[in-house]
C-alpha positions as CSV (number, residue, x, y, z in Angstrom):
1,M,9.1,70.6,-79.1
2,Q,10.9,68.6,-81.5
3,T,13.6,65.5,-80.9
4,A,16.3,64.2,-82.4
5,T,14.6,61.1,-85.2
6,Q,14.9,60.0,-88.7
7,T,14.9,56.5,-89.6
8,P,17.3,56.0,-91.9
9,D,17.3,54.6,-95.6
10,R,18.3,51.4,-95.7
11,S,18.1,51.3,-99.0
12,G,20.1,54.3,-99.3
13,A,19.4,58.3,-100.6
14,R,20.6,57.3,-104.6
15,R,18.7,54.2,-104.6
16,G,15.4,54.6,-102.5
17,V,11.9,55.2,-104.2
18,V,11.9,58.4,-102.6
19,W,15.2,59.5,-103.9
20,Q,13.7,58.7,-107.5
21,V,10.3,60.8,-106.7
22,L,12.3,64.3,-106.1
23,V,14.6,63.7,-108.6
24,A,12.3,63.7,-111.5
25,A,10.3,66.7,-109.6
26,L,13.2,68.9,-110.1
27,P,12.9,70.3,-113.6
28,S,9.7,71.3,-112.6
29,L,10.9,74.1,-110.7
30,G,12.7,76.3,-112.8
31,A,16.3,77.7,-114.0
32,G,18.7,77.4,-111.8
33,P,19.6,76.3,-108.6
34,V,17.2,74.6,-106.8
35,R,16.0,75.9,-103.3
36,V,16.0,73.8,-100.3
37,L,15.0,73.1,-97.1
38,D,15.1,70.1,-95.9
39,C,13.0,70.3,-92.1
40,G,15.0,67.7,-89.4
41,G,17.6,66.9,-92.0
42,G,19.8,65.1,-90.1
43,S,23.1,64.6,-90.8
44,G,22.9,64.7,-94.9
45,T,20.7,62.1,-96.2
46,Y,19.4,63.7,-98.9
47,A,20.5,67.1,-98.3
48,V,24.3,66.3,-100.1
49,P,22.8,64.3,-103.5
50,L,21.4,66.8,-103.7
51,A,23.9,69.5,-103.2
52,E,25.7,67.7,-105.5
53,L,23.3,67.6,-108.3
54,G,24.0,71.5,-107.7
55,A,21.0,72.4,-105.2
56,D,22.1,75.4,-102.8
57,V,20.6,73.7,-99.0
58,T,19.3,74.6,-96.0
59,V,19.1,71.9,-93.8
60,V,17.2,72.4,-89.8
61,D,17.9,69.8,-87.0
62,I,18.3,70.0,-84.0
63,S,20.9,67.8,-83.3
64,A,24.2,69.7,-83.1
65,D,26.1,66.4,-83.7
66,A,23.8,65.7,-86.6
67,L,24.8,69.0,-88.4
68,A,28.4,68.5,-87.6
69,T,28.5,65.1,-90.0
70,L,26.2,67.2,-92.2
71,A,29.2,70.3,-92.3
72,R,31.6,66.8,-92.2
73,R,29.7,64.9,-94.8
74,A,29.5,68.3,-97.5
75,D,33.1,69.0,-97.8
76,E,34.1,65.8,-97.8
77,A,31.2,65.2,-101.4
78,G,33.0,68.8,-102.1
79,V,29.5,70.3,-101.8
80,G,30.5,72.3,-98.5
81,V,30.0,75.4,-100.4
82,R,26.0,74.8,-101.0
83,V,25.1,72.8,-97.7
84,R,24.1,74.8,-94.9
85,G,23.4,73.9,-91.0
86,V,21.0,75.6,-89.2
87,Q,20.4,74.5,-85.3
88,G,16.9,75.4,-84.2
89,D,13.1,73.2,-83.9
90,V,11.7,72.8,-86.5
91,E,8.3,74.2,-84.6
92,A,9.7,77.3,-84.3
93,L,10.9,77.2,-88.3
94,G,10.4,80.2,-89.1
95,D,12.6,81.3,-86.2
96,A,15.5,79.3,-86.6
97,L,15.7,80.6,-90.5
98,G,15.4,84.1,-89.3
99,A,17.9,84.1,-86.7
100,S,20.3,82.8,-88.9
101,G,19.7,84.6,-91.7
102,A,19.8,82.2,-93.5
103,A,19.8,82.1,-98.0
104,G,15.7,81.3,-99.6
105,Y,15.1,83.4,-96.1
106,G,11.7,86.0,-98.0
107,A,11.3,89.7,-96.7
108,A,7.7,88.4,-97.0
109,G,8.8,85.5,-94.7
110,Y,10.5,82.8,-95.5
111,D,8.3,80.6,-98.4
112,A,11.0,81.6,-100.7
113,Y,12.2,77.3,-100.7
114,D,11.0,75.7,-104.2
115,L,11.8,72.4,-102.6
116,V,10.6,70.9,-98.4
117,L,11.5,67.9,-97.3
118,A,10.4,66.7,-94.2
119,H,11.5,63.3,-94.4
120,G,10.7,61.5,-90.6
121,V,10.5,64.5,-88.5
122,L,6.7,65.2,-88.6
123,E,5.9,62.3,-86.0
124,A,9.4,64.0,-84.2
125,T,7.3,66.2,-82.8
126,E,4.6,67.3,-80.5
127,D,2.1,69.3,-82.3
128,S,2.7,67.5,-86.2
129,G,-0.4,70.3,-87.4
130,S,1.2,73.1,-86.4
131,A,5.3,72.1,-87.1
132,F,3.2,70.9,-90.7
133,G,2.2,74.5,-91.3
134,A,5.5,76.4,-90.1
135,I,7.0,73.9,-93.1
136,A,4.5,74.4,-95.3
137,A,4.4,77.7,-95.0
138,A,8.0,77.9,-96.3
139,V,7.0,76.7,-99.2
140,R,7.3,79.1,-102.8
141,S,4.5,78.9,-105.4
142,G,4.7,76.9,-107.6
143,G,7.2,75.1,-104.4
144,V,7.5,71.7,-103.4
145,L,7.0,69.9,-100.4
146,S,8.3,66.1,-99.7
147,V,7.3,64.9,-97.0
148,L,7.5,61.1,-95.1
149,V,6.0,59.6,-92.4
150,T,5.4,56.4,-90.4
151,N,2.4,54.5,-91.8
152,P,0.2,53.2,-88.7
153,V,-1.0,50.4,-90.5
154,A,2.2,49.7,-91.4
155,A,2.6,48.4,-87.8
156,V,-0.7,46.7,-86.7
157,I,0.6,44.2,-89.2
158,G,4.1,44.6,-88.0
159,R,2.6,43.8,-83.9
160,A,0.7,40.4,-85.7
161,L,3.4,39.4,-87.4
162,A,5.9,39.5,-84.7
163,G,3.0,37.6,-82.2
164,E,2.0,39.6,-80.0
165,P,-1.9,40.5,-81.2
166,A,-3.2,42.2,-78.5
167,A,-0.3,44.6,-79.6
168,A,-2.3,44.2,-83.0
169,L,-5.5,45.0,-81.1
170,A,-4.1,48.8,-79.7
171,E,-3.1,49.9,-82.7
172,L,-5.3,49.4,-84.9
173,R,-8.1,50.7,-82.3
174,A,-5.9,53.3,-82.1
175,L,-5.7,54.7,-86.2
176,D,-9.3,55.7,-85.6
177,G,-8.0,58.7,-82.8
178,V,-6.6,62.3,-83.2
179,L,-4.0,63.9,-85.7
180,G,-1.4,62.6,-84.0
181,N,2.2,60.4,-84.0
182,G,0.7,58.2,-86.7
183,L,-1.2,60.8,-88.9
184,G,-0.2,58.5,-91.5
185,A,-1.5,58.8,-95.2
186,D,-4.6,60.5,-94.3
187,G,-3.4,62.8,-92.0
188,V,-0.5,64.3,-94.4
189,R,-3.7,65.4,-97.2
190,E,-5.8,66.3,-94.7
191,L,-3.1,69.1,-93.5
192,C,-1.0,69.6,-97.0
193,A,-5.5,70.3,-97.8
194,R,-4.9,72.8,-95.1
195,A,-2.1,75.4,-95.9
196,G,-3.0,75.0,-99.4
197,L,-1.1,72.1,-101.1
198,T,-2.0,69.4,-103.7
199,V,-0.8,66.0,-103.5
200,E,0.5,65.2,-107.2
201,S,1.6,61.9,-105.4
202,R,1.2,59.1,-102.4
203,H,5.0,56.3,-102.5
204,G,4.6,53.0,-100.2
205,V,8.5,53.0,-99.2
206,G,9.6,49.8,-97.2
207,V,6.8,47.3,-98.2
208,F,9.1,44.7,-98.5
209,T,12.7,45.9,-96.6
210,E,11.6,45.1,-93.1
211,F,10.5,41.7,-93.3
212,V,13.5,40.3,-96.2
213,P,16.4,38.9,-94.3
214,G,19.7,41.1,-94.2
215,A,21.7,37.5,-95.3
216,A,19.7,37.6,-98.8
217,L,21.0,41.5,-99.9
218,D,24.2,40.1,-99.8
219,L,23.9,37.4,-102.0
220,P,24.6,38.4,-106.1
221,G,21.7,40.7,-107.1
222,G,20.2,40.7,-103.8
223,R,19.7,44.5,-103.2
224,E,19.3,45.7,-106.7
225,A,16.0,42.7,-107.0
226,L,15.0,44.4,-103.9
227,D,15.0,48.0,-105.3
228,Q,13.5,46.9,-108.2
229,L,10.7,45.2,-105.8
230,E,10.0,48.4,-103.4
231,A,10.5,50.8,-106.6
232,V,7.4,49.0,-109.0
233,S,5.4,48.2,-105.5
234,S,5.4,51.7,-104.8
235,E,2.5,52.9,-106.3
236,R,0.6,49.6,-106.3
237,V,-2.6,48.8,-104.5
238,P,-2.7,46.8,-102.0
239,F,1.4,47.5,-101.5
240,V,2.0,51.6,-101.1
241,D,-1.3,51.3,-98.2
242,I,0.8,48.3,-95.7
243,A,4.4,50.3,-96.7
244,S,6.3,50.9,-93.0
245,R,6.2,54.6,-94.2
246,V,3.9,56.6,-97.3
247,H,6.0,59.0,-98.9
248,L,3.5,61.9,-100.4
249,L,4.7,64.9,-103.0
250,A,2.4,68.3,-102.8
251,R,3.1,72.0,-105.0
252,R,1.6,74.5,-103.6
253,P,0.1,76.4,-106.9
254,N,0.9,79.2,-108.7
255,G,-0.9,82.3,-108.1
């Protein structure tokens, strides 16, 4: 069963690397309102800004409180008519969408969404493989899937920097385990291949953010400089490999 969790974006959705990737992908999804499914989207970090760009967004989340916040934020932004919240478990995504009569639920299933988001939700499921399969099934032909997962490599580095070498060693050894809560970029690639999706891009998110003191962001130009640093390093090796999170954009081929 899914637990309620979504990693906050310290830099803000509109300034972050993930947001830039999503905006760049929108023109490839055709004319007309883009149909978005945000799995575990919580209070609308991405849903509301996407609706402001004209997308029709359905958010499925297990938390009633988060969905209430989503509705309030959407109304305050003037896009309440474009944002729909559905309470349900992403591991039973088809059931949740079908029962709600959500827009975009196709006659042949729920493979009718142009853009599907799965940001920080796979780690909150008991069976990430099954959850991913349900999420990927919602992507139409030619549509894209945006996945944001924790990078298990960063956990090793974080433990070591915190002065916990034994814990770092344990985290390192755990990297050889099976797909699970620490599935990382390689695990997502494997799941995409199984679902018939082709990964188009990979970006590191939070390469330096976790290490920059909060006081530095209050200095003139500090936050903007960090945003630029994150953007420039997000695709460069070795920085992408040690980021705290990894973002992958995958597309389902037409036909």
